[in-house]
PLY file of the C-alpha trace (Angstrom):
ply
format ascii 1.0
element vertex 176
property float x
property float y
property float z
element edge 175
property int vertex1
property int vertex2
end_header
66.78 95.32 100.61
64.22 97.28 102.57
63.28 100.87 101.83
65.00 101.95 105.04
68.32 100.43 103.92
67.95 102.07 100.51
67.44 105.47 102.14
70.51 104.95 104.33
72.52 104.00 101.23
71.38 107.17 99.42
72.28 109.32 102.44
75.67 107.61 102.55
76.32 108.40 98.88
75.30 112.04 99.37
77.66 112.33 102.34
80.52 110.81 100.32
79.91 113.43 97.61
79.97 116.19 100.24
83.19 114.73 101.65
84.69 114.76 98.15
83.86 118.45 97.86
85.65 119.17 101.13
88.67 117.05 100.13
88.90 118.98 96.87
88.51 122.28 98.77
91.25 121.20 101.19
93.63 120.40 98.35
92.80 123.61 96.50
93.24 125.74 99.62
96.67 124.19 100.14
97.82 126.00 97.00
96.70 129.42 98.25
99.26 131.97 99.30
97.01 134.14 101.40
97.65 137.86 101.63
97.11 139.45 105.01
96.85 143.07 106.04
99.96 144.17 107.90
98.04 145.08 111.06
96.99 141.48 111.82
99.44 139.91 114.30
98.78 136.30 113.21
101.24 134.59 110.91
100.04 133.71 107.40
100.99 130.09 107.89
98.83 129.83 111.02
95.70 131.03 109.25
96.38 128.75 106.30
96.75 125.65 108.47
93.66 126.57 110.50
91.73 126.77 107.22
93.19 123.46 106.02
92.32 121.88 109.37
88.73 123.07 109.11
88.35 121.61 105.60
89.99 118.39 106.83
87.62 118.11 109.78
84.58 118.71 107.59
85.77 116.12 105.06
86.57 113.62 107.82
83.22 114.14 109.53
81.33 113.66 106.26
83.31 110.48 105.49
82.72 109.02 108.96
79.01 109.79 108.75
78.82 108.29 105.25
80.57 105.12 106.42
78.29 104.97 109.49
75.12 105.30 107.39
76.44 102.45 105.26
77.09 100.32 108.35
80.88 100.60 107.91
80.65 98.08 105.08
83.52 98.52 102.64
84.36 101.85 104.27
88.01 101.67 103.18
87.05 101.51 99.53
84.54 104.36 99.88
86.86 106.67 101.78
89.76 105.83 99.47
87.65 106.59 96.41
86.65 109.94 97.90
90.29 110.84 98.58
91.42 109.79 95.10
88.60 111.63 93.32
88.99 114.78 95.43
92.71 114.96 94.77
92.19 114.13 91.09
89.77 117.00 90.70
92.26 119.35 92.31
95.08 118.13 90.06
92.87 119.00 87.09
92.25 122.47 88.59
95.97 123.04 89.15
96.94 121.94 85.64
94.24 124.20 84.17
95.43 127.14 86.26
99.06 126.63 85.31
98.22 126.53 81.61
96.03 129.64 81.91
98.86 131.49 83.64
101.28 130.48 80.87
99.05 132.02 78.19
100.17 135.63 77.57
96.73 136.65 76.27
95.03 135.52 79.46
96.58 138.29 81.56
94.74 140.87 79.45
91.50 139.74 81.06
92.86 140.45 84.51
93.83 144.06 84.28
93.33 144.64 88.00
94.96 148.05 87.95
92.10 149.42 85.86
89.51 147.76 88.12
91.18 149.17 91.23
91.19 152.67 89.82
87.52 152.46 88.86
86.45 151.23 92.32
88.54 153.85 94.09
87.11 156.61 91.88
83.60 155.40 92.66
84.60 155.35 96.36
83.34 151.79 96.77
86.58 150.67 98.40
89.23 152.63 100.24
92.79 152.58 98.94
93.88 150.18 101.71
91.37 147.52 100.69
93.51 146.50 97.73
96.95 146.85 99.26
97.01 143.28 100.55
95.90 141.55 97.35
98.10 140.95 94.33
97.27 142.68 91.06
96.57 139.31 89.42
94.24 137.04 91.41
96.11 133.97 90.16
99.15 135.17 92.13
97.36 134.01 95.28
97.39 130.48 93.83
101.14 130.05 94.16
102.05 127.78 97.09
102.89 124.76 94.99
105.04 123.06 97.64
102.30 122.80 100.27
99.64 122.00 97.70
101.67 119.23 96.10
102.52 117.71 99.49
98.86 117.69 100.57
97.76 116.14 97.28
100.45 113.45 97.38
99.69 112.53 101.00
95.93 112.30 100.43
96.39 110.46 97.13
98.73 107.91 98.73
96.30 107.44 101.62
93.42 106.99 99.18
95.30 104.41 97.11
96.32 102.56 100.28
92.73 102.48 101.54
91.34 101.25 98.21
93.99 98.53 97.94
93.54 97.40 101.56
89.76 97.49 101.20
89.96 95.41 98.05
92.25 92.91 99.76
89.95 92.67 102.78
86.90 92.15 100.55
88.68 89.31 98.72
89.61 87.71 102.05
86.01 87.91 103.23
84.76 86.29 100.02
87.32 83.47 100.34
86.33 82.73 103.96
83.06 80.73 104.09
0 1
1 2
2 3
3 4
4 5
5 6
6 7
7 8
8 9
9 10
10 11
11 12
12 13
13 14
14 15
15 16
16 17
17 18
18 19
19 20
20 21
21 22
22 23
23 24
24 25
25 26
26 27
27 28
28 29
29 30
30 31
31 32
32 33
33 34
34 35
35 36
36 37
37 38
38 39
39 40
40 41
41 42
42 43
43 44
44 45
45 46
46 47
47 48
48 49
49 50
50 51
51 52
52 53
53 54
54 55
55 56
56 57
57 58
58 59
59 60
60 61
61 62
62 63
63 64
64 65
65 66
66 67
67 68
68 69
69 70
70 71
71 72
72 73
73 74
74 75
75 76
76 77
77 78
78 79
79 80
80 81
81 82
82 83
83 84
84 85
85 86
86 87
87 88
88 89
89 90
90 91
91 92
92 93
93 94
94 95
95 96
96 97
97 98
98 99
99 100
100 101
101 102
102 103
103 104
104 105
105 106
106 107
107 108
108 109
109 110
110 111
111 112
112 113
113 114
114 115
115 116
116 117
117 118
118 119
119 120
120 121
121 122
122 123
123 124
124 125
125 126
126 127
127 128
128 129
129 130
130 131
131 132
132 133
133 134
134 135
135 136
136 137
137 138
138 139
139 140
140 141
141 142
142 143
143 144
144 145
145 146
146 147
147 148
148 149
149 150
150 151
151 152
152 153
153 154
154 155
155 156
156 157
157 158
158 159
159 160
160 161
161 162
162 163
163 164
164 165
165 166
166 167
167 168
168 169
169 170
170 171
171 172
172 173
173 174
174 175
């Protein structure tokens, strides 16, 4: 293996890691229930799906570039592994968040009413700046239906790609 091929392989691995970050960000953003000021005429769902689309495009672009730098060898396995690991990381984040929200002592650390009053008294933020956000920041992490659907779709796609890539690799090895 020449030095040039080794460099391309390293670049490919770095791009797969970046793609995994964007897949995890996509899955995490799917759980957000975004607050919007009342004076914005765009629907909340529109902004959310635009954001999910942007993360999806960035993840897809990084995966295509990674596969291209690797010469599209075993691309199914690589892309599938990225999807599985990105969704797995998000599942860990969701489980951690759910358990933190269930702990009654944890809410003491998020006394947002006191923080709001302090910032308003210091005149760092106007009163309207906080009207769109919930008092507990974890309340924004509450769209479990969309988040679960996105995770299940990406996880199923990842498993399918890994299994089909494995099958194709075995077929290639069997054919002389």
